[in-house]
PDB file of N, CA, C and O in Angstrom, chain B, residues numbered from 101:
ATOM      1  N   MET B 101     -12.808-110.563  -0.817  1.00  0.00           N
ATOM      2  CA  MET B 101     -12.410-109.228  -0.426  1.00  0.00           C
ATOM      3  C   MET B 101     -10.939-109.136  -0.032  1.00  0.00           C
ATOM      4  O   MET B 101     -10.351-108.057  -0.111  1.00  0.00           O
ATOM      5  N   GLU B 102     -10.338-110.234   0.387  1.00  0.00           N
ATOM      6  CA  GLU B 102      -8.957-110.187   0.846  1.00  0.00           C
ATOM      7  C   GLU B 102      -7.991-109.752  -0.247  1.00  0.00           C
ATOM      8  O   GLU B 102      -6.900-109.274   0.061  1.00  0.00           O
ATOM      9  N   ASN B 103      -8.357-109.903  -1.502  1.00  0.00           N
ATOM     10  CA  ASN B 103      -7.456-109.579  -2.607  1.00  0.00           C
ATOM     11  C   ASN B 103      -7.733-108.210  -3.220  1.00  0.00           C
ATOM     12  O   ASN B 103      -7.235-107.912  -4.305  1.00  0.00           O
ATOM     13  N   GLN B 104      -8.514-107.377  -2.546  1.00  0.00           N
ATOM     14  CA  GLN B 104      -8.815-106.047  -3.049  1.00  0.00           C
ATOM     15  C   GLN B 104      -7.580-105.159  -2.960  1.00  0.00           C
ATOM     16  O   GLN B 104      -6.700-105.377  -2.128  1.00  0.00           O
ATOM     17  N   LEU B 105      -7.529-104.149  -3.838  1.00  0.00           N
ATOM     18  CA  LEU B 105      -6.390-103.230  -3.875  1.00  0.00           C
ATOM     19  C   LEU B 105      -6.765-101.892  -3.255  1.00  0.00           C
ATOM     20  O   LEU B 105      -7.929-101.494  -3.270  1.00  0.00           O
ATOM     21  N   ASN B 106      -5.772-101.207  -2.713  1.00  0.00           N
ATOM     22  CA  ASN B 106      -6.002 -99.880  -2.156  1.00  0.00           C
ATOM     23  C   ASN B 106      -5.791 -98.819  -3.235  1.00  0.00           C
ATOM     24  O   ASN B 106      -5.601 -99.149  -4.405  1.00  0.00           O
ATOM     25  N   VAL B 107      -5.825 -97.549  -2.840  1.00  0.00           N
ATOM     26  CA  VAL B 107      -5.686 -96.457  -3.810  1.00  0.00           C
ATOM     27  C   VAL B 107      -4.301 -96.381  -4.430  1.00  0.00           C
ATOM     28  O   VAL B 107      -4.112 -95.704  -5.440  1.00  0.00           O
ATOM     29  N   LEU B 108      -3.334 -97.064  -3.838  1.00  0.00           N
ATOM     30  CA  LEU B 108      -1.982 -97.113  -4.391  1.00  0.00           C
ATOM     31  C   LEU B 108      -1.779 -98.323  -5.290  1.00  0.00           C
ATOM     32  O   LEU B 108      -0.669 -98.590  -5.750  1.00  0.00           O
ATOM     33  N   ASP B 109      -2.878 -99.062  -5.536  1.00  0.00           N
ATOM     34  CA  ASP B 109      -2.879-100.258  -6.381  1.00  0.00           C
ATOM     35  C   ASP B 109      -2.024-101.382  -5.790  1.00  0.00           C
ATOM     36  O   ASP B 109      -1.434-102.179  -6.519  1.00  0.00           O
ATOM     37  N   THR B 110      -1.968-101.429  -4.457  1.00  0.00           N
ATOM     38  CA  THR B 110      -1.299-102.527  -3.758  1.00  0.00           C
ATOM     39  C   THR B 110      -2.324-103.223  -2.870  1.00  0.00           C
ATOM     40  O   THR B 110      -3.393-102.675  -2.603  1.00  0.00           O
ATOM     41  N   GLN B 111      -2.000-104.421  -2.416  1.00  0.00           N
ATOM     42  CA  GLN B 111      -2.941-105.218  -1.634  1.00  0.00           C
ATOM     43  C   GLN B 111      -3.258-104.547  -0.299  1.00  0.00           C
ATOM     44  O   GLN B 111      -2.376-103.972   0.339  1.00  0.00           O
ATOM     45  N   LEU B 112      -4.526-104.623   0.119  1.00  0.00           N
ATOM     46  CA  LEU B 112      -4.923-104.095   1.416  1.00  0.00           C
ATOM     47  C   LEU B 112      -4.126-104.774   2.522  1.00  0.00           C
ATOM     48  O   LEU B 112      -3.835-105.967   2.451  1.00  0.00           O
ATOM     49  N   GLN B 113      -3.782-104.005   3.535  1.00  0.00           N
ATOM     50  CA  GLN B 113      -3.020-104.519   4.667  1.00  0.00           C
ATOM     51  C   GLN B 113      -3.857-104.420   5.934  1.00  0.00           C
ATOM     52  O   GLN B 113      -4.779-103.608   6.015  1.00  0.00           O
ATOM     53  N   LEU B 114      -3.533-105.246   6.920  1.00  0.00           N
ATOM     54  CA  LEU B 114      -4.180-105.195   8.218  1.00  0.00           C
ATOM     55  C   LEU B 114      -3.983-103.806   8.806  1.00  0.00           C
ATOM     56  O   LEU B 114      -2.868-103.285   8.813  1.00  0.00           O
ATOM     57  N   CYS B 115      -5.051-103.210   9.293  1.00  0.00           N
ATOM     58  CA  CYS B 115      -4.955-101.870   9.859  1.00  0.00           C
ATOM     59  C   CYS B 115      -5.313-101.878  11.337  1.00  0.00           C
ATOM     60  O   CYS B 115      -4.539-101.388  12.160  1.00  0.00           O
ATOM     61  N   CYS B 116      -6.442-102.411  11.679  1.00  0.00           N
ATOM     62  CA  CYS B 116      -6.916-102.379  13.057  1.00  0.00           C
ATOM     63  C   CYS B 116      -7.301-103.790  13.476  1.00  0.00           C
ATOM     64  O   CYS B 116      -8.423-104.226  13.219  1.00  0.00           O
ATOM     65  N   SER B 117      -6.395-104.503  14.110  1.00  0.00           N
ATOM     66  CA  SER B 117      -6.643-105.906  14.419  1.00  0.00           C
ATOM     67  C   SER B 117      -7.685-106.103  15.503  1.00  0.00           C
ATOM     68  O   SER B 117      -8.164-107.222  15.686  1.00  0.00           O
ATOM     69  N   HIS B 118      -8.054-105.058  16.227  1.00  0.00           N
ATOM     70  CA  HIS B 118      -9.043-105.202  17.280  1.00  0.00           C
ATOM     71  C   HIS B 118     -10.466-104.898  16.801  1.00  0.00           C
ATOM     72  O   HIS B 118     -11.394-104.869  17.609  1.00  0.00           O
ATOM     73  N   THR B 119     -10.639-104.676  15.529  1.00  0.00           N
ATOM     74  CA  THR B 119     -11.967-104.339  15.022  1.00  0.00           C
ATOM     75  C   THR B 119     -12.925-105.506  15.196  1.00  0.00           C
ATOM     76  O   THR B 119     -12.536-106.666  15.058  1.00  0.00           O
ATOM     77  N   SER B 120     -14.152-105.199  15.493  1.00  0.00           N
ATOM     78  CA  SER B 120     -15.141-106.261  15.698  1.00  0.00           C
ATOM     79  C   SER B 120     -16.250-106.224  14.658  1.00  0.00           C
ATOM     80  O   SER B 120     -17.159-107.053  14.701  1.00  0.00           O
ATOM     81  N   PHE B 121     -16.193-105.269  13.716  1.00  0.00           N
ATOM     82  CA  PHE B 121     -17.314-105.177  12.783  1.00  0.00           C
ATOM     83  C   PHE B 121     -17.267-106.219  11.681  1.00  0.00           C
ATOM     84  O   PHE B 121     -18.268-106.410  10.990  1.00  0.00           O
ATOM     85  N   THR B 122     -16.159-106.892  11.492  1.00  0.00           N
ATOM     86  CA  THR B 122     -16.101-108.012  10.551  1.00  0.00           C
ATOM     87  C   THR B 122     -15.205-109.093  11.133  1.00  0.00           C
ATOM     88  O   THR B 122     -14.397-108.826  12.024  1.00  0.00           O
ATOM     89  N   GLN B 123     -15.345-110.291  10.638  1.00  0.00           N
ATOM     90  CA  GLN B 123     -14.484-111.380  11.081  1.00  0.00           C
ATOM     91  C   GLN B 123     -13.211-111.455  10.249  1.00  0.00           C
ATOM     92  O   GLN B 123     -12.328-112.255  10.559  1.00  0.00           O
ATOM     93  N   LYS B 124     -13.092-110.649   9.205  1.00  0.00           N
ATOM     94  CA  LYS B 124     -11.907-110.672   8.351  1.00  0.00           C
ATOM     95  C   LYS B 124     -10.740-109.950   8.998  1.00  0.00           C
ATOM     96  O   LYS B 124      -9.603-110.093   8.546  1.00  0.00           O
ATOM     97  N   ARG B 125     -10.996-109.167  10.060  1.00  0.00           N
ATOM     98  CA  ARG B 125      -9.983-108.495  10.856  1.00  0.00           C
ATOM     99  C   ARG B 125      -9.323-107.321  10.145  1.00  0.00           C
ATOM    100  O   ARG B 125      -8.288-106.831  10.598  1.00  0.00           O
ATOM    101  N   PHE B 126      -9.897-106.866   9.048  1.00  0.00           N
ATOM    102  CA  PHE B 126      -9.453-105.617   8.443  1.00  0.00           C
ATOM    103  C   PHE B 126     -10.656-104.965   7.786  1.00  0.00           C
ATOM    104  O   PHE B 126     -11.636-105.634   7.459  1.00  0.00           O
ATOM    105  N   GLY B 127     -10.574-103.668   7.596  1.00  0.00           N
ATOM    106  CA  GLY B 127     -11.717-102.939   7.073  1.00  0.00           C
ATOM    107  C   GLY B 127     -12.051-103.321   5.647  1.00  0.00           C
ATOM    108  O   GLY B 127     -11.241-103.127   4.741  1.00  0.00           O
ATOM    109  N   TYR B 128     -13.210-103.847   5.449  1.00  0.00           N
ATOM    110  CA  TYR B 128     -13.708-104.115   4.105  1.00  0.00           C
ATOM    111  C   TYR B 128     -15.219-104.018   4.151  1.00  0.00           C
ATOM    112  O   TYR B 128     -15.807-104.075   5.231  1.00  0.00           O
ATOM    113  N   VAL B 129     -15.846-103.876   3.022  1.00  0.00           N
ATOM    114  CA  VAL B 129     -17.291-103.758   2.962  1.00  0.00           C
ATOM    115  C   VAL B 129     -17.880-105.098   2.559  1.00  0.00           C
ATOM    116  O   VAL B 129     -17.657-105.558   1.439  1.00  0.00           O
ATOM    117  N   PRO B 130     -18.640-105.742   3.466  1.00  0.00           N
ATOM    118  CA  PRO B 130     -19.292-107.000   3.100  1.00  0.00           C
ATOM    119  C   PRO B 130     -20.296-106.768   1.974  1.00  0.00           C
ATOM    120  O   PRO B 130     -20.867-105.682   1.871  1.00  0.00           O
ATOM    121  N   THR B 131     -20.514-107.757   1.143  1.00  0.00           N
ATOM    122  CA  THR B 131     -21.429-107.598   0.006  1.00  0.00           C
ATOM    123  C   THR B 131     -22.843-107.277   0.445  1.00  0.00           C
ATOM    124  O   THR B 131     -23.580-106.638  -0.305  1.00  0.00           O
ATOM    125  N   TYR B 132     -23.252-107.700   1.645  1.00  0.00           N
ATOM    126  CA  TYR B 132     -24.608-107.433   2.126  1.00  0.00           C
ATOM    127  C   TYR B 132     -24.764-106.025   2.695  1.00  0.00           C
ATOM    128  O   TYR B 132     -25.878-105.635   3.047  1.00  0.00           O
ATOM    129  N   ASP B 133     -23.691-105.256   2.794  1.00  0.00           N
ATOM    130  CA  ASP B 133     -23.740-103.934   3.409  1.00  0.00           C
ATOM    131  C   ASP B 133     -23.280-102.868   2.423  1.00  0.00           C
ATOM    132  O   ASP B 133     -22.233-102.249   2.611  1.00  0.00           O
ATOM    133  N   ALA B 134     -24.063-102.659   1.376  1.00  0.00           N
ATOM    134  CA  ALA B 134     -23.675-101.747   0.303  1.00  0.00           C
ATOM    135  C   ALA B 134     -23.577-100.290   0.762  1.00  0.00           C
ATOM    136  O   ALA B 134     -22.929 -99.485   0.092  1.00  0.00           O
ATOM    137  N   ARG B 135     -24.199 -99.935   1.882  1.00  0.00           N
ATOM    138  CA  ARG B 135     -24.156 -98.547   2.359  1.00  0.00           C
ATOM    139  C   ARG B 135     -23.022 -98.304   3.357  1.00  0.00           C
ATOM    140  O   ARG B 135     -22.864 -97.183   3.840  1.00  0.00           O
ATOM    141  N   ASN B 136     -22.253 -99.302   3.664  1.00  0.00           N
ATOM    142  CA  ASN B 136     -21.153 -99.175   4.605  1.00  0.00           C
ATOM    143  C   ASN B 136     -20.115 -98.203   4.054  1.00  0.00           C
ATOM    144  O   ASN B 136     -19.684 -98.324   2.907  1.00  0.00           O
ATOM    145  N   GLN B 137     -19.722 -97.246   4.875  1.00  0.00           N
ATOM    146  CA  GLN B 137     -18.721 -96.269   4.454  1.00  0.00           C
ATOM    147  C   GLN B 137     -17.514 -96.286   5.380  1.00  0.00           C
ATOM    148  O   GLN B 137     -16.835 -95.271   5.540  1.00  0.00           O
ATOM    149  N   SER B 138     -17.244 -97.440   5.991  1.00  0.00           N
ATOM    150  CA  SER B 138     -16.117 -97.562   6.907  1.00  0.00           C
ATOM    151  C   SER B 138     -14.800 -97.513   6.142  1.00  0.00           C
ATOM    152  O   SER B 138     -14.679 -98.037   5.034  1.00  0.00           O
ATOM    153  N   ILE B 139     -13.833 -96.877   6.758  1.00  0.00           N
ATOM    154  CA  ILE B 139     -12.480 -96.871   6.211  1.00  0.00           C
ATOM    155  C   ILE B 139     -11.518 -97.138   7.347  1.00  0.00           C
ATOM    156  O   ILE B 139     -11.867 -96.972   8.515  1.00  0.00           O
ATOM    157  N   CYS B 140     -10.340 -97.539   7.020  1.00  0.00           N
ATOM    158  CA  CYS B 140      -9.287 -97.686   8.013  1.00  0.00           C
ATOM    159  C   CYS B 140      -8.064 -96.981   7.446  1.00  0.00           C
ATOM    160  O   CYS B 140      -7.653 -97.230   6.313  1.00  0.00           O
ATOM    161  N   ALA B 141      -7.500 -96.110   8.242  1.00  0.00           N
ATOM    162  CA  ALA B 141      -6.343 -95.344   7.786  1.00  0.00           C
ATOM    163  C   ALA B 141      -5.412 -95.083   8.959  1.00  0.00           C
ATOM    164  O   ALA B 141      -5.858 -95.000  10.103  1.00  0.00           O
ATOM    165  N   ILE B 142      -4.151 -94.957   8.685  1.00  0.00           N
ATOM    166  CA  ILE B 142      -3.191 -94.548   9.693  1.00  0.00           C
ATOM    167  C   ILE B 142      -2.966 -93.051   9.498  1.00  0.00           C
ATOM    168  O   ILE B 142      -2.491 -92.617   8.449  1.00  0.00           O
ATOM    169  N   MET B 143      -3.309 -92.272  10.513  1.00  0.00           N
ATOM    170  CA  MET B 143      -3.262 -90.820  10.420  1.00  0.00           C
ATOM    171  C   MET B 143      -1.832 -90.308  10.299  1.00  0.00           C
ATOM    172  O   MET B 143      -0.908 -90.846  10.909  1.00  0.00           O
ATOM    173  N   THR B 144      -1.675 -89.265   9.505  1.00  0.00           N
ATOM    174  CA  THR B 144      -0.412 -88.532   9.406  1.00  0.00           C
ATOM    175  C   THR B 144      -0.719 -87.061   9.690  1.00  0.00           C
ATOM    176  O   THR B 144      -1.858 -86.621   9.538  1.00  0.00           O
ATOM    177  N   ASP B 145       0.286 -86.312  10.096  1.00  0.00           N
ATOM    178  CA  ASP B 145       0.079 -84.873  10.315  1.00  0.00           C
ATOM    179  C   ASP B 145      -0.405 -84.195   9.043  1.00  0.00           C
ATOM    180  O   ASP B 145      -1.300 -83.351   9.081  1.00  0.00           O
ATOM    181  N   GLU B 146       0.189 -84.568   7.921  1.00  0.00           N
ATOM    182  CA  GLU B 146      -0.208 -83.970   6.638  1.00  0.00           C
ATOM    183  C   GLU B 146      -1.686 -84.205   6.362  1.00  0.00           C
ATOM    184  O   GLU B 146      -2.396 -83.286   5.954  1.00  0.00           O
ATOM    185  N   PHE B 147      -2.155 -85.437   6.584  1.00  0.00           N
ATOM    186  CA  PHE B 147      -3.568 -85.739   6.352  1.00  0.00           C
ATOM    187  C   PHE B 147      -4.455 -84.930   7.300  1.00  0.00           C
ATOM    188  O   PHE B 147      -5.459 -84.368   6.863  1.00  0.00           O
ATOM    189  N   LEU B 148      -4.107 -84.861   8.580  1.00  0.00           N
ATOM    190  CA  LEU B 148      -4.942 -84.177   9.568  1.00  0.00           C
ATOM    191  C   LEU B 148      -4.998 -82.666   9.343  1.00  0.00           C
ATOM    192  O   LEU B 148      -5.993 -82.029   9.691  1.00  0.00           O
ATOM    193  N   GLN B 149      -3.950 -82.089   8.769  1.00  0.00           N
ATOM    194  CA  GLN B 149      -3.950 -80.650   8.506  1.00  0.00           C
ATOM    195  C   GLN B 149      -4.900 -80.265   7.372  1.00  0.00           C
ATOM    196  O   GLN B 149      -5.419 -79.149   7.351  1.00  0.00           O
ATOM    197  N   PHE B 150      -5.130 -81.179   6.430  1.00  0.00           N
ATOM    198  CA  PHE B 150      -6.014 -80.849   5.301  1.00  0.00           C
ATOM    199  C   PHE B 150      -7.452 -80.589   5.750  1.00  0.00           C
ATOM    200  O   PHE B 150      -7.979 -79.517   5.451  1.00  0.00           O
ATOM    201  N   PRO B 151      -8.121 -81.518   6.459  1.00  0.00           N
ATOM    202  CA  PRO B 151      -9.495 -81.205   6.870  1.00  0.00           C
ATOM    203  C   PRO B 151      -9.551 -80.036   7.862  1.00  0.00           C
ATOM    204  O   PRO B 151     -10.530 -79.290   7.890  1.00  0.00           O
ATOM    205  N   LYS B 152      -8.505 -79.879   8.669  1.00  0.00           N
ATOM    206  CA  LYS B 152      -8.474 -78.743   9.595  1.00  0.00           C
ATOM    207  C   LYS B 152      -8.523 -77.435   8.820  1.00  0.00           C
ATOM    208  O   LYS B 152      -9.249 -76.517   9.201  1.00  0.00           O
ATOM    209  N   ALA B 153      -7.757 -77.339   7.735  1.00  0.00           N
ATOM    210  CA  ALA B 153      -7.748 -76.134   6.907  1.00  0.00           C
ATOM    211  C   ALA B 153      -9.098 -75.892   6.226  1.00  0.00           C
ATOM    212  O   ALA B 153      -9.407 -74.768   5.829  1.00  0.00           O
ATOM    213  N   GLN B 154      -9.899 -76.958   6.096  1.00  0.00           N
ATOM    214  CA  GLN B 154     -11.213 -76.847   5.473  1.00  0.00           C
ATOM    215  C   GLN B 154     -12.309 -76.598   6.516  1.00  0.00           C
ATOM    216  O   GLN B 154     -13.487 -76.507   6.169  1.00  0.00           O
ATOM    217  N   GLY B 155     -11.925 -76.489   7.784  1.00  0.00           N
ATOM    218  CA  GLY B 155     -12.899 -76.228   8.841  1.00  0.00           C
ATOM    219  C   GLY B 155     -13.372 -77.465   9.588  1.00  0.00           C
ATOM    220  O   GLY B 155     -14.310 -77.376  10.380  1.00  0.00           O
ATOM    221  N   ASN B 156     -12.748 -78.618   9.357  1.00  0.00           N
ATOM    222  CA  ASN B 156     -13.123 -79.859  10.031  1.00  0.00           C
ATOM    223  C   ASN B 156     -11.915 -80.346  10.837  1.00  0.00           C
ATOM    224  O   ASN B 156     -11.149 -81.191  10.373  1.00  0.00           O
ATOM    225  N   ASP B 157     -11.757 -79.806  12.042  1.00  0.00           N
ATOM    226  CA  ASP B 157     -10.590 -80.103  12.873  1.00  0.00           C
ATOM    227  C   ASP B 157     -10.757 -81.463  13.550  1.00  0.00           C
ATOM    228  O   ASP B 157     -11.502 -81.597  14.520  1.00  0.00           O
ATOM    229  N   LEU B 158     -10.058 -82.460  13.030  1.00  0.00           N
ATOM    230  CA  LEU B 158     -10.108 -83.806  13.593  1.00  0.00           C
ATOM    231  C   LEU B 158      -9.098 -83.988  14.720  1.00  0.00           C
ATOM    232  O   LEU B 158      -9.086 -85.029  15.376  1.00  0.00           O
ATOM    233  N   ILE B 159      -8.255 -82.993  14.951  1.00  0.00           N
ATOM    234  CA  ILE B 159      -7.222 -83.058  15.978  1.00  0.00           C
ATOM    235  C   ILE B 159      -7.794 -82.662  17.349  1.00  0.00           C
ATOM    236  O   ILE B 159      -7.421 -83.228  18.377  1.00  0.00           O
ATOM    237  N   ARG B 160      -8.677 -81.708  17.342  1.00  0.00           N
ATOM    238  CA  ARG B 160      -9.192 -81.130  18.585  1.00  0.00           C
ATOM    239  C   ARG B 160     -10.160 -82.066  19.302  1.00  0.00           C
ATOM    240  O   ARG B 160     -11.023 -82.684  18.677  1.00  0.00           O
ATOM    241  N   HIS B 161     -10.005 -82.161  20.614  1.00  0.00           N
ATOM    242  CA  HIS B 161     -10.913 -82.911  21.483  1.00  0.00           C
ATOM    243  C   HIS B 161     -12.294 -82.262  21.434  1.00  0.00           C
ATOM    244  O   HIS B 161     -12.405 -81.040  21.536  1.00  0.00           O
ATOM    245  N   ASN B 162     -13.337 -83.057  21.282  1.00  0.00           N
ATOM    246  CA  ASN B 162     -14.692 -82.532  21.257  1.00  0.00           C
ATOM    247  C   ASN B 162     -15.562 -83.358  22.196  1.00  0.00           C
ATOM    248  O   ASN B 162     -16.113 -84.381  21.789  1.00  0.00           O
ATOM    249  N   PRO B 163     -15.691 -82.922  23.462  1.00  0.00           N
ATOM    250  CA  PRO B 163     -16.460 -83.693  24.436  1.00  0.00           C
ATOM    251  C   PRO B 163     -17.937 -83.822  24.081  1.00  0.00           C
ATOM    252  O   PRO B 163     -18.588 -84.775  24.509  1.00  0.00           O
ATOM    253  N   MET B 164     -18.477 -82.887  23.309  1.00  0.00           N
ATOM    254  CA  MET B 164     -19.886 -82.952  22.916  1.00  0.00           C
ATOM    255  C   MET B 164     -20.206 -84.259  22.174  1.00  0.00           C
ATOM    256  O   MET B 164     -21.299 -84.809  22.310  1.00  0.00           O
ATOM    257  N   TYR B 165     -19.244 -84.740  21.395  1.00  0.00           N
ATOM    258  CA  TYR B 165     -19.429 -85.978  20.629  1.00  0.00           C
ATOM    259  C   TYR B 165     -18.608 -87.140  21.203  1.00  0.00           C
ATOM    260  O   TYR B 165     -18.476 -88.184  20.565  1.00  0.00           O
ATOM    261  N   ASN B 166     -18.056 -86.950  22.414  1.00  0.00           N
ATOM    262  CA  ASN B 166     -17.205 -87.969  23.040  1.00  0.00           C
ATOM    263  C   ASN B 166     -16.059 -88.351  22.100  1.00  0.00           C
ATOM    264  O   ASN B 166     -15.730 -89.526  21.936  1.00  0.00           O
ATOM    265  N   PHE B 167     -15.461 -87.323  21.487  1.00  0.00           N
ATOM    266  CA  PHE B 167     -14.395 -87.508  20.512  1.00  0.00           C
ATOM    267  C   PHE B 167     -13.092 -86.996  21.089  1.00  0.00           C
ATOM    268  O   PHE B 167     -12.959 -85.808  21.381  1.00  0.00           O
ATOM    269  N   ALA B 168     -12.130 -87.892  21.252  1.00  0.00           N
ATOM    270  CA  ALA B 168     -10.858 -87.527  21.893  1.00  0.00           C
ATOM    271  C   ALA B 168      -9.936 -86.732  20.993  1.00  0.00           C
ATOM    272  O   ALA B 168      -8.988 -86.114  21.478  1.00  0.00           O
ATOM    273  N   GLY B 169     -10.190 -86.730  19.693  1.00  0.00           N
ATOM    274  CA  GLY B 169      -9.283 -86.077  18.746  1.00  0.00           C
ATOM    275  C   GLY B 169      -8.285 -87.091  18.225  1.00  0.00           C
ATOM    276  O   GLY B 169      -8.045 -88.117  18.862  1.00  0.00           O
ATOM    277  N   LEU B 170      -7.703 -86.808  17.074  1.00  0.00           N
ATOM    278  CA  LEU B 170      -6.747 -87.715  16.429  1.00  0.00           C
ATOM    279  C   LEU B 170      -5.367 -87.114  16.422  1.00  0.00           C
ATOM    280  O   LEU B 170      -5.203 -85.896  16.497  1.00  0.00           O
ATOM    281  N   LYS B 171      -4.363 -87.987  16.331  1.00  0.00           N
ATOM    282  CA  LYS B 171      -2.973 -87.550  16.199  1.00  0.00           C
ATOM    283  C   LYS B 171      -2.284 -88.481  15.213  1.00  0.00           C
ATOM    284  O   LYS B 171      -2.787 -89.561  14.905  1.00  0.00           O
ATOM    285  N   ALA B 172      -1.148 -88.060  14.733  1.00  0.00           N
ATOM    286  CA  ALA B 172      -0.387 -88.893  13.803  1.00  0.00           C
ATOM    287  C   ALA B 172      -0.126 -90.264  14.429  1.00  0.00           C
ATOM    288  O   ALA B 172       0.247 -90.363  15.598  1.00  0.00           O
ATOM    289  N   GLY B 173      -0.326 -91.312  13.641  1.00  0.00           N
ATOM    290  CA  GLY B 173      -0.141 -92.677  14.105  1.00  0.00           C
ATOM    291  C   GLY B 173      -1.426 -93.355  14.536  1.00  0.00           C
ATOM    292  O   GLY B 173      -1.481 -94.583  14.602  1.00  0.00           O
ATOM    293  N   ASP B 174      -2.472 -92.573  14.832  1.00  0.00           N
ATOM    294  CA  ASP B 174      -3.763 -93.169  15.175  1.00  0.00           C
ATOM    295  C   ASP B 174      -4.318 -93.926  13.985  1.00  0.00           C
ATOM    296  O   ASP B 174      -4.055 -93.593  12.829  1.00  0.00           O
ATOM    297  N   LYS B 175      -5.099 -94.961  14.302  1.00  0.00           N
ATOM    298  CA  LYS B 175      -5.746 -95.765  13.256  1.00  0.00           C
ATOM    299  C   LYS B 175      -7.240 -95.580  13.333  1.00  0.00           C
ATOM    300  O   LYS B 175      -7.976 -96.168  12.541  1.00  0.00           O
TER     301      LYS B 175
END
């Protein structure tokens, strides 16, 4: 999995070094977990504005789901 490419056709890079869901220390889908839909991304304002415009505001704090909201630079 370490040699997989991203959507830009370049090698995957370390995103969240504190992740505990794999021992590889970056987001990847283990072969035994075919239903895993985990992703790792560094948020940008441009990215966050798109789902907001579609009615899915990822910026806003939502205490009902214990969700602090996202901002540019978050991983």
